[in-house]
KERO-481253 format. One record per atom (N, C-alpha, C): x, y, z; atom name; residue number from 1. Coordinates in pm, whole numbers, plus 32768, in hexadecimal, padded with zeros to 4 digits. Example, Ala and Ser with C-alpha at 12.3 -4.5 7.8 and 13.67 -1.06 7.14 Angstrom:
2
+------+-------+------+------+-----+
! east ! north !   up ! atom !  nr !
+------+-------+------+------+-----+
! 8527 !  7DC7 ! 830C !    N !   1 !
! 84CE !  7E3E ! 830C !   CA !   1 !
! 8528 !  7EB6 ! 830C !    C !   1 !
! 8505 !  7F1F ! 82C4 !    N !   2 !
! 8557 !  7F96 ! 82CA !   CA !   2 !
! 850A !  8003 ! 8313 !    C !   2 !
+------+-------+------+------+-----+
END
This chain:
134
+------+-------+------+------+-----+
! east ! north !   up ! atom !  nr !
+------+-------+------+------+-----+
! 0D4F !  7258 ! 6E45 !    N !   1 !
! 0D69 !  72E2 ! 6EA4 !   CA !   1 !
! 0D0B !  735A ! 6E4F !    C !   1 !
! 0CCE !  7381 ! 6EB9 !    N !   2 !
! 0C53 !  7442 ! 6E96 !   CA !   2 !
! 0CE4 !  7472 ! 6E51 !    C !   2 !
! 0C8E !  749C ! 6E06 !    N !   3 !
! 0CB2 !  7528 ! 6DDF !   CA !   3 !
! 0CE7 !  759F ! 6E34 !    C !   3 !
! 0C95 !  759A ! 6E8F !    N !   4 !
! 0D02 !  7608 ! 6EE6 !   CA !   4 !
! 0CFE !  75D5 ! 6FA2 !    C !   4 !
! 0D91 !  7567 ! 6F50 !    N !   5 !
! 0DB1 !  7521 ! 6FBB !   CA !   5 !
! 0E03 !  757E ! 7049 !    C !   5 !
! 0E0C !  760D ! 7004 !    N !   6 !
! 0E3A !  764D ! 70AB !   CA !   6 !
! 0DCE !  76B8 ! 70E9 !    C !   6 !
! 0D7E !  769B ! 70AF !    N !   7 !
! 0CE8 !  76D8 ! 710B !   CA !   7 !
! 0CBF !  765E ! 7151 !    C !   7 !
! 0C74 !  764A ! 71EB !    N !   8 !
! 0C4D !  761E ! 7257 !   CA !   8 !
! 0BBA !  7668 ! 7276 !    C !   8 !
! 0B58 !  75FE ! 7260 !    N !   9 !
! 0AE1 !  760C ! 7262 !   CA !   9 !
! 0A81 !  75D4 ! 72BF !    C !   9 !
! 0A65 !  7642 ! 7305 !    N !  10 !
! 0A35 !  761F ! 73CC !   CA !  10 !
! 0985 !  760D ! 73AE !    C !  10 !
! 0958 !  75AA ! 741F !    N !  11 !
! 08AF !  75AD ! 741E !   CA !  11 !
! 086F !  7601 ! 73E5 !    C !  11 !
! 0866 !  7675 ! 7414 !    N !  12 !
! 07F8 !  76D4 ! 7401 !   CA !  12 !
! 0830 !  76F4 ! 731E !    C !  12 !
! 0882 !  7699 ! 732E !    N !  13 !
! 085D !  76BE ! 725A !   CA !  13 !
! 07D0 !  763B ! 7226 !    C !  13 !
! 0807 !  75EF ! 728D !    N !  14 !
! 07CE !  756D ! 7245 !   CA !  14 !
! 071E !  7594 ! 7292 !    C !  14 !
! 06E5 !  75CF ! 7308 !    N !  15 !
! 0687 !  75D5 ! 7322 !   CA !  15 !
! 0629 !  7617 ! 72BD !    C !  15 !
! 065D !  76CB ! 72DA !    N !  16 !
! 0634 !  7712 ! 7227 !   CA !  16 !
! 061D !  76E3 ! 71A7 !    C !  16 !
! 062A !  7669 ! 719D !    N !  17 !
! 0618 !  7644 ! 7136 !   CA !  17 !
! 0586 !  75F7 ! 7123 !    C !  17 !
! 0563 !  75F8 ! 71D7 !    N !  18 !
! 04DD !  75B1 ! 71AF !   CA !  18 !
! 046F !  7649 ! 71E7 !    C !  18 !
! 04CE !  7693 ! 71FB !    N !  19 !
! 0481 !  7717 ! 723E !   CA !  19 !
! 03E5 !  774A ! 71B4 !    C !  19 !
! 0372 !  7779 ! 7214 !    N !  20 !
! 036B !  77E8 ! 719A !   CA !  20 !
! 0375 !  784E ! 71A8 !    C !  20 !
! 03D7 !  7893 ! 71EA !    N !  21 !
! 03E1 !  790E ! 7180 !   CA !  21 !
! 0439 !  790A ! 713E !    C !  21 !
! 041C !  794C ! 70A6 !    N !  22 !
! 0456 !  7933 ! 702E !   CA !  22 !
! 04EF !  796D ! 702B !    C !  22 !
! 04E7 !  79C4 ! 704F !    N !  23 !
! 0596 !  7A15 ! 705A !   CA !  23 !
! 05F5 !  7990 ! 708E !    C !  23 !
! 05B3 !  7986 ! 711F !    N !  24 !
! 0632 !  791A ! 714D !   CA !  24 !
! 0657 !  78AC ! 70F4 !    C !  24 !
! 05AA !  784C ! 70D2 !    N !  25 !
! 05AD !  77FF ! 70CE !   CA !  25 !
! 060F !  780A ! 7032 !    C !  25 !
! 061C !  7877 ! 6FD3 !    N !  26 !
! 064F !  785E ! 6F71 !   CA !  26 !
! 06EB !  7899 ! 6F7D !    C !  26 !
! 0713 !  78C2 ! 6FE3 !    N !  27 !
! 07AB !  7901 ! 6FE9 !   CA !  27 !
! 07C5 !  7876 ! 7037 !    C !  27 !
! 077B !  77F4 ! 7052 !    N !  28 !
! 07B3 !  7779 ! 709C !   CA !  28 !
! 07C0 !  7751 ! 7013 !    C !  28 !
! 077C !  774B ! 6F91 !    N !  29 !
! 0766 !  76CF ! 6F4D !   CA !  29 !
! 07E9 !  7713 ! 6EF9 !    C !  29 !
! 081F !  7780 ! 6EC0 !    N !  30 !
! 0893 !  77B2 ! 6E7D !   CA !  30 !
! 090D !  7763 ! 6EF5 !    C !  30 !
! 0913 !  7766 ! 6F42 !    N !  31 !
! 09A4 !  7737 ! 6FB9 !   CA !  31 !
! 09DA !  76B1 ! 6F8E !    C !  31 !
! 0926 !  7660 ! 6F95 !    N !  32 !
! 0921 !  75CC ! 6F80 !   CA !  32 !
! 0960 !  75B8 ! 6EE3 !    C !  32 !
! 0910 !  7602 ! 6EAC !    N !  33 !
! 0947 !  75C7 ! 6E3A !   CA !  33 !
! 09EE !  75F5 ! 6DE7 !    C !  33 !
! 09ED !  762C ! 6E1C !    N !  34 !
! 0AA5 !  765A ! 6E34 !   CA !  34 !
! 0AF3 !  75EB ! 6E64 !    C !  34 !
! 0ABA !  7598 ! 6ECC !    N !  35 !
! 0ABC !  74FC ! 6F12 !   CA !  35 !
! 0B53 !  7573 ! 6F7F !    C !  35 !
! 0B8A !  7514 ! 6FE1 !    N !  36 !
! 0BD1 !  750E ! 701E !   CA !  36 !
! 0BE1 !  74B1 ! 70A3 !    C !  36 !
! 0C26 !  74CA ! 7122 !    N !  37 !
! 0C4A !  746C ! 714A !   CA !  37 !
! 0BE5 !  747A ! 71F4 !    C !  37 !
! 0B9A !  7437 ! 722C !    N !  38 !
! 0B76 !  73CA ! 72A2 !   CA !  38 !
! 0B8F !  73BC ! 72F4 !    C !  38 !
! 0B72 !  73A6 ! 7349 !    N !  39 !
! 0BA9 !  7337 ! 73A4 !   CA !  39 !
! 0B01 !  72DE ! 73E1 !    C !  39 !
! 0B45 !  7291 ! 744A !    N !  40 !
! 0AEA !  721A ! 7493 !   CA !  40 !
! 0A87 !  724C ! 74F0 !    C !  40 !
! 0ADA !  72E0 ! 7510 !    N !  41 !
! 0A89 !  7317 ! 7575 !   CA !  41 !
! 0A25 !  7375 ! 7522 !    C !  41 !
! 0A3F !  73AE ! 74D4 !    N !  42 !
! 09E7 !  73FF ! 747E !   CA !  42 !
! 094F !  7377 ! 7464 !    C !  42 !
! 0988 !  732E ! 7439 !    N !  43 !
! 0915 !  72C5 ! 7421 !   CA !  43 !
! 08CE !  7264 ! 7494 !    C !  43 !
! 0929 !  7273 ! 74EA !    N !  44 !
! 08AE !  7233 ! 7585 !   CA !  44 !
! 086B !  72F0 ! 759C !    C !  44 !
! 0893 !  7359 ! 758A !    N !  45 !
! 0863 !  73C5 ! 75BE !   CA !  45 !
! 07C5 !  73E1 ! 755B !    C !  45 !
! 07D9 !  73A5 ! 74FE !    N !  46 !
! 0777 !  73DE ! 7468 !   CA !  46 !
! 06F9 !  7374 ! 74C6 !    C !  46 !
! 074B !  72D2 ! 74F0 !    N !  47 !
! 06D9 !  7278 ! 74D1 !   CA !  47 !
! 06B3 !  7286 ! 758A !    C !  47 !
! 06C9 !  72C6 ! 75A0 !    N !  48 !
! 067C !  72F2 ! 763D !   CA !  48 !
! 0635 !  7353 ! 761A !    C !  48 !
! 0629 !  73DB ! 75BC !    N !  49 !
! 05E3 !  7419 ! 75A0 !   CA !  49 !
! 054A !  73FA ! 7574 !    C !  49 !
! 056B !  7373 ! 74FF !    N !  50 !
! 052E !  7387 ! 747A !   CA !  50 !
! 04CB !  730C ! 74DB !    C !  50 !
! 04E8 !  72CA ! 7555 !    N !  51 !
! 0489 !  728D ! 7565 !   CA !  51 !
! 0429 !  72C5 ! 75DB !    C !  51 !
! 0476 !  730B ! 7628 !    N !  52 !
! 043C !  735C ! 76B7 !   CA !  52 !
! 03B7 !  73DD ! 7691 !    C !  52 !
! 040C !  743F ! 7607 !    N !  53 !
! 03D9 !  74A2 ! 75CD !   CA !  53 !
! 039E !  74AF ! 7548 !    C !  53 !
! 03E8 !  7453 ! 753F !    N !  54 !
! 036F !  7439 ! 7470 !   CA !  54 !
! 033D !  73D3 ! 7460 !    C !  54 !
! 0333 !  736A ! 74FC !    N !  55 !
! 02E5 !  72F2 ! 74FB !   CA !  55 !
! 02EC !  72B6 ! 744A !    C !  55 !
! 0347 !  729C ! 7400 !    N !  56 !
! 03C3 !  7220 ! 73CE !   CA !  56 !
! 0373 !  71DC ! 73EF !    C !  56 !
! 036F !  717C ! 7364 !    N !  57 !
! 0387 !  70F1 ! 7398 !   CA !  57 !
! 0404 !  70AB ! 7376 !    C !  57 !
! 0418 !  7047 ! 73D4 !    N !  58 !
! 04D3 !  701B ! 739E !   CA !  58 !
! 04F8 !  6FE4 ! 7316 !    C !  58 !
! 046A !  6FED ! 72D2 !    N !  59 !
! 0479 !  6FBA ! 7265 !   CA !  59 !
! 04C9 !  703A ! 71FF !    C !  59 !
! 047E !  7087 ! 7248 !    N !  60 !
! 0464 !  7119 ! 7216 !   CA !  60 !
! 053E !  715E ! 7232 !    C !  60 !
! 0525 !  7125 ! 7297 !    N !  61 !
! 05B8 !  7146 ! 72EC !   CA !  61 !
! 0652 !  7140 ! 7235 !    C !  61 !
! 0633 !  708F ! 725C !    N !  62 !
! 0675 !  704F ! 7229 !   CA !  62 !
! 068D !  7070 ! 71A4 !    C !  62 !
! 0628 !  7099 ! 714A !    N !  63 !
! 0617 !  70DF ! 70DA !   CA !  63 !
! 066E !  7159 ! 70D0 !    C !  63 !
! 062E !  71AD ! 7110 !    N !  64 !
! 068F !  7210 ! 711A !   CA !  64 !
! 0706 !  7216 ! 7129 !    C !  64 !
! 0736 !  71E1 ! 71B3 !    N !  65 !
! 07BB !  71D0 ! 71B9 !   CA !  65 !
! 07FB !  7184 ! 7144 !    C !  65 !
! 07D3 !  7146 ! 711C !    N !  66 !
! 081F !  70B4 ! 7098 !   CA !  66 !
! 0854 !  7149 ! 7031 !    C !  66 !
! 07CE !  71DB ! 6FDA !    N !  67 !
! 0801 !  7224 ! 6FBD !   CA !  67 !
! 0868 !  7273 ! 6FE1 !    C !  67 !
! 088B !  728F ! 7058 !    N !  68 !
! 08B4 !  730B ! 7084 !   CA !  68 !
! 0966 !  7291 ! 7085 !    C !  68 !
! 0934 !  7217 ! 70A3 !    N !  69 !
! 09DE !  71D4 ! 70D0 !   CA !  69 !
! 0A1E !  71EC ! 703B !    C !  69 !
! 0999 !  71BF ! 6FC4 !    N !  70 !
! 09E9 !  71B1 ! 6EFE !   CA !  70 !
! 09F8 !  725B ! 6F14 !    C !  70 !
! 0A06 !  72BC ! 6F54 !    N !  71 !
! 0A10 !  7346 ! 6F24 !   CA !  71 !
! 0AAC !  7363 ! 6F3C !    C !  71 !
! 0A9B !  7327 ! 6FCF !    N !  72 !
! 0B10 !  7382 ! 7022 !   CA !  72 !
! 0B68 !  7308 ! 706B !    C !  72 !
! 0BB4 !  7348 ! 707B !    N !  73 !
! 0C16 !  728C ! 70C2 !   CA !  73 !
! 0C06 !  7284 ! 7149 !    C !  73 !
! 0C1F !  7254 ! 71A4 !    N !  74 !
! 0BEB !  7207 ! 7228 !   CA !  74 !
! 0C79 !  722A ! 7289 !    C !  74 !
! 0C77 !  726C ! 72F2 !    N !  75 !
! 0CFF !  727A ! 734A !   CA !  75 !
! 0CBA !  7223 ! 73AE !    C !  75 !
! 0D0C !  71A1 ! 73C5 !    N !  76 !
! 0D0B !  7169 ! 743F !   CA !  76 !
! 0D4D !  718A ! 74B3 !    C !  76 !
! 0CD4 !  7175 ! 752A !    N !  77 !
! 0CEE !  71C3 ! 75B3 !   CA !  77 !
! 0D85 !  7151 ! 75B5 !    C !  77 !
! 0DE1 !  7184 ! 763D !    N !  78 !
! 0E43 !  7140 ! 7637 !   CA !  78 !
! 0E53 !  7177 ! 76E9 !    C !  78 !
! 0ECA !  715C ! 771D !    N !  79 !
! 0EF5 !  7142 ! 7796 !   CA !  79 !
! 0F58 !  71DD ! 7791 !    C !  79 !
! 0F93 !  71EE ! 7722 !    N !  80 !
! 0FB9 !  71FB ! 7702 !   CA !  80 !
! 0F80 !  72DC ! 76F1 !    C !  80 !
! 0EFE !  72B8 ! 7691 !    N !  81 !
! 0ED2 !  732D ! 76B6 !   CA !  81 !
! 0E52 !  7345 ! 76F1 !    C !  81 !
! 0E7B !  72F2 ! 7767 !    N !  82 !
! 0DFF !  72E8 ! 781C !   CA !  82 !
! 0EBD !  7333 ! 785C !    C !  82 !
! 0EFE !  7329 ! 7828 !    N !  83 !
! 0F87 !  73A2 ! 787B !   CA !  83 !
! 0F87 !  7442 ! 7861 !    C !  83 !
! 0F5A !  740A ! 77D0 !    N !  84 !
! 0FDB !  74EE ! 77C1 !   CA !  84 !
! 0F16 !  74DB ! 77A1 !    C !  84 !
! 0E89 !  74A6 ! 7794 !    N !  85 !
! 0E3E !  74D9 ! 77B9 !   CA !  85 !
! 0E30 !  753B ! 7852 !    C !  85 !
! 0E5F !  74BC ! 78B5 !    N !  86 !
! 0E09 !  7506 ! 7959 !   CA !  86 !
! 0EA2 !  75A6 ! 7945 !    C !  86 !
! 0F18 !  75A0 ! 7909 !    N !  87 !
! 0F48 !  75F6 ! 78F9 !   CA !  87 !
! 0F1F !  7671 ! 78BB !    C !  87 !
! 0EF3 !  7656 ! 7856 !    N !  88 !
! 0EC4 !  76CA ! 782D !   CA !  88 !
! 0E70 !  7714 ! 787D !    C !  88 !
! 0E00 !  76EF ! 78B4 !    N !  89 !
! 0D81 !  76E1 ! 78DC !   CA !  89 !
! 0D9B !  7759 ! 7973 !    C !  89 !
! 0E1D !  7720 ! 79C4 !    N !  90 !
! 0E4E !  7738 ! 7A0B !   CA !  90 !
! 0E7C !  77E9 ! 7A0F !    C !  90 !
! 0ED6 !  77FF ! 796A !    N !  91 !
! 0F2E !  786E ! 7952 !   CA !  91 !
! 0EEF !  78AD ! 7902 !    C !  91 !
! 0E7C !  787F ! 78C6 !    N !  92 !
! 0E0F !  78DD ! 7860 !   CA !  92 !
! 0D94 !  7928 ! 78AE !    C !  92 !
! 0D6D !  78CD ! 790E !    N !  93 !
! 0D11 !  78D0 ! 7970 !   CA !  93 !
! 0C58 !  78D2 ! 791A !    C !  93 !
! 0CA1 !  7841 ! 78F5 !    N !  94 !
! 0C33 !  77DF ! 7884 !   CA !  94 !
! 0BEA !  778B ! 78BD !    C !  94 !
! 0B2F !  7747 ! 78A0 !    N !  95 !
! 0B12 !  7718 ! 78DD !   CA !  95 !
! 0B7B !  7683 ! 78FD !    C !  95 !
! 0B5B !  7626 ! 78F9 !    N !  96 !
! 0BC8 !  7588 ! 7904 !   CA !  96 !
! 0B7D !  7542 ! 7828 !    C !  96 !
! 0B1A !  75A3 ! 7854 !    N !  97 !
! 0AD9 !  7535 ! 7788 !   CA !  97 !
! 0AFD !  7557 ! 7754 !    C !  97 !
! 0AF7 !  760A ! 7762 !    N !  98 !
! 0B4D !  7666 ! 7701 !   CA !  98 !
! 0BDB !  7679 ! 76DC !    C !  98 !
! 0C01 !  7607 ! 772A !    N !  99 !
! 0C91 !  7615 ! 774D !   CA !  99 !
! 0D12 !  75A2 ! 7718 !    C !  99 !
! 0C9F !  752A ! 7714 !    N ! 100 !
! 0C79 !  74C1 ! 76E4 !   CA ! 100 !
! 0C4F !  74DF ! 75F3 !    C ! 100 !
! 0C42 !  7558 ! 7619 !    N ! 101 !
! 0C31 !  7544 ! 7592 !   CA ! 101 !
! 0C8E !  754C ! 7575 !    C ! 101 !
! 0CCA !  75E1 ! 7592 !    N ! 102 !
! 0D50 !  7630 ! 7574 !   CA ! 102 !
! 0DC7 !  75D7 ! 7569 !    C ! 102 !
! 0DBD !  7577 ! 75ED !    N ! 103 !
! 0E3C !  750D ! 75A9 !   CA ! 103 !
! 0E08 !  74D3 ! 7548 !    C ! 103 !
! 0DFA !  7496 ! 7525 !    N ! 104 !
! 0D83 !  7428 ! 74BB !   CA ! 104 !
! 0DF1 !  7493 ! 744B !    C ! 104 !
! 0DA6 !  754F ! 73FD !    N ! 105 !
! 0DDE !  7574 ! 73B8 !   CA ! 105 !
! 0E57 !  759C ! 73A4 !    C ! 105 !
! 0EB7 !  759D ! 73EE !    N ! 106 !
! 0F5D !  75B4 ! 73F7 !   CA ! 106 !
! 0F89 !  7530 ! 7403 !    C ! 106 !
! 0F43 !  74B9 ! 7437 !    N ! 107 !
! 0F78 !  746B ! 73F8 !   CA ! 107 !
! 0F57 !  7416 ! 7378 !    C ! 107 !
! 0EEF !  7455 ! 735D !    N ! 108 !
! 0EFE !  7426 ! 72D1 !   CA ! 108 !
! 0F61 !  7496 ! 7231 !    C ! 108 !
! 0F77 !  7516 ! 7269 !    N ! 109 !
! 0FDD !  7554 ! 7240 !   CA ! 109 !
! 0F6B !  75DC ! 71E5 !    C ! 109 !
! 0EFB !  75F3 ! 723C !    N ! 110 !
! 0E9A !  7634 ! 71E5 !   CA ! 110 !
! 0ED3 !  76D6 ! 725C !    C ! 110 !
! 0EE2 !  7731 ! 71B7 !    N ! 111 !
! 0EF0 !  77D4 ! 722B !   CA ! 111 !
! 0E62 !  7823 ! 723E !    C ! 111 !
! 0DC5 !  77F5 ! 720E !    N ! 112 !
! 0D8F !  77E8 ! 721B !   CA ! 112 !
! 0CF8 !  77DA ! 725A !    C ! 112 !
! 0CC7 !  77FA ! 72D8 !    N ! 113 !
! 0C71 !  77B6 ! 7301 !   CA ! 113 !
! 0BA9 !  7802 ! 7325 !    C ! 113 !
! 0B8F !  77EF ! 72A1 !    N ! 114 !
! 0ACA !  7829 ! 727D !   CA ! 114 !
! 0AC8 !  77E9 ! 7304 !    C ! 114 !
! 0A84 !  7847 ! 735C !    N ! 115 !
! 0A58 !  7859 ! 73FD !   CA ! 115 !
! 09E3 !  7897 ! 73F2 !    C ! 115 !
! 099B !  78B2 ! 741E !    N ! 116 !
! 08EF !  7927 ! 7483 !   CA ! 116 !
! 0900 !  7937 ! 74F7 !    C ! 116 !
! 0994 !  78F0 ! 753A !    N ! 117 !
! 0934 !  78BC ! 75A6 !   CA ! 117 !
! 09C0 !  791C ! 75D9 !    C ! 117 !
! 0A32 !  78F4 ! 75CE !    N ! 118 !
! 0ABD !  7911 ! 75D8 !   CA ! 118 !
! 0ABB !  79AB ! 75D7 !    C ! 118 !
! 0B3D !  79C1 ! 75F3 !    N ! 119 !
! 0B46 !  7A71 ! 7602 !   CA ! 119 !
! 0B86 !  7ABC ! 7572 !    C ! 119 !
! 0B38 !  7ABF ! 7518 !    N ! 120 !
! 0B68 !  7B06 ! 7496 !   CA ! 120 !
! 0BDB !  7B3B ! 7473 !    C ! 120 !
! 0C53 !  7B32 ! 7413 !    N ! 121 !
! 0CB1 !  7B46 ! 7448 !   CA ! 121 !
! 0D2E !  7B42 ! 7491 !    C ! 121 !
! 0D1B !  7B0E ! 74BD !    N ! 122 !
! 0D8D !  7AAA ! 7510 !   CA ! 122 !
! 0D9D !  7A5A ! 74E8 !    C ! 122 !
! 0E3C !  7A53 ! 7545 !    N ! 123 !
! 0EB6 !  7A15 ! 74F8 !   CA ! 123 !
! 0F0D !  79BC ! 7539 !    C ! 123 !
! 0EDF !  793A ! 750F !    N ! 124 !
! 0F3E !  78C9 ! 7573 !   CA ! 124 !
! 0F81 !  78BA ! 7542 !    C ! 124 !
! 0FF4 !  78B7 ! 759F !    N ! 125 !
! 108D !  7877 ! 75A2 !   CA ! 125 !
! 10D6 !  78BC ! 7516 !    C ! 125 !
! 10A9 !  791C ! 74F8 !    N ! 126 !
! 10CF !  795A ! 7491 !   CA ! 126 !
! 10EB !  78F5 ! 73F1 !    C ! 126 !
! 108B !  78B1 ! 7408 !    N ! 127 !
! 104B !  7839 ! 73AF !   CA ! 127 !
! 0FB2 !  786C ! 7336 !    C ! 127 !
! 0F5B !  7847 ! 73B5 !    N ! 128 !
! 0EEA !  7842 ! 7366 !   CA ! 128 !
! 0EA4 !  78B2 ! 73B7 !    C ! 128 !
! 0E20 !  7907 ! 734F !    N ! 129 !
! 0E01 !  796F ! 7358 !   CA ! 129 !
! 0D42 !  7946 ! 7372 !    C ! 129 !
! 0D1F !  79A5 ! 73D2 !    N ! 130 !
! 0C85 !  7981 ! 73EC !   CA ! 130 !
! 0C41 !  79DB ! 738D !    C ! 130 !
! 0BD9 !  7988 ! 731E !    N ! 131 !
! 0B62 !  79DE ! 72F3 !   CA ! 131 !
! 0AF8 !  79CF ! 72F4 !    C ! 131 !
! 0A84 !  7A2C ! 7342 !    N ! 132 !
! 0A30 !  7A38 ! 733F !   CA ! 132 !
! 09D5 !  7A15 ! 72C5 !    C ! 132 !
! 0992 !  79D1 ! 7214 !    N ! 133 !
! 099D !  79F2 ! 71CD !   CA ! 133 !
! 0908 !  7A38 ! 718E !    C ! 133 !
! 08A9 !  79F2 ! 721C !    N ! 134 !
! 082C !  7A61 ! 723A !   CA ! 134 !
! 0806 !  7AF0 ! 7261 !    C ! 134 !
+------+-------+------+------+-----+
END
């Protein structure tokens, strides 16, 4: 179990680990060093960006995601996360993909979600606070 089992980490934190922006890369490293929770959705999104935009090889992706999975707990996708994600997308006007991440964070019992892409300070279901760490 990670040190920060109450913290969920969005895809953009993983992507910034590879960034040439030193401030964002350093902040992403600090977040990852503390550990947390990610979801299969985060791994899927990272893999897509890594292949399309970062031109990473499959071996590089496997190595990177293996390290991430050794640091973070991984919440699997499920029917109930899908159902909850759809409800959250409708209620909070989130994209479906962001809503699945939020549903995974709630299912994991997290109270904080580090994300640059969602509304900073938004509190979901009086349980989960979105925080932009950058």
